[in-house]
N, C-alpha and C positions, 0 to 999 in steps of 0.2 A: 276291375273291369279289364277285359282283353281290348287293348286298344292298338289299332293298326295305323301307322303313318303311311299313307298311300302316295308314293312318288316313284318316278323312274330311276332316280338316282339310288343306287344301292347303299350309299352311306347317309341317306335321308338329309342331305345338305340343302335340298330344295324341295321340302314337303309341300305338297299342294292340298293335301286334306288329311285331317286326323279324324278317325271314326272310332267311337266306343261301341263295341259289338255286342258283347254280353258279359255277365259275371262269371267268376270261376264256377266250374261244374264239379258236383260231388264234393270231395274233400280236398280239392285244389286250393292252395294258398297263394302261390306265386305262379305268374304265366309270363314267359318271355318269348315273343315271336321271333323265330330266326329265319323263316323262309315263307313265301306265299307265291301262288301262281294261279291264273285263271285257266280253266279248261272246261269247254262245252257249256259256257254260261254259269260256271260255278266257281267261287272263290275257295281255294284250298289253303288253309293256314297250318303250317307245321310249327310246333312250338314246344318248349321245355316247360314242365310244370313241376312245382314243389308240392308235395302232399302234406297234409296236416301231421303225418308220421315223421316228416323230415326227409323223405326219399324223393329222389328226383326221377322224372320219366319224360317220355316224349309222347306228344299227342298230335292228332290231326283233326281239324274241324273243316267241315265242307258246308258252304253256304250257297243257295241258289240265289242269283242276282236277278232281281226283277226290275225292269225299267218302265 
């Protein structure tokens, strides 16, 4: 699962909420979030992923936040 620790502290020392977002997509095997930001009501998550082939890449997911 792609899990995001949501906190204002960049080192996650004071995590306020942990959210499981969704499973790996396609042939992703490992997902490591390294940046996220909100823009126009959307959560953008930039992450590293390891594919089933063993190759690493960078991905971005965009989620519409509905309240």
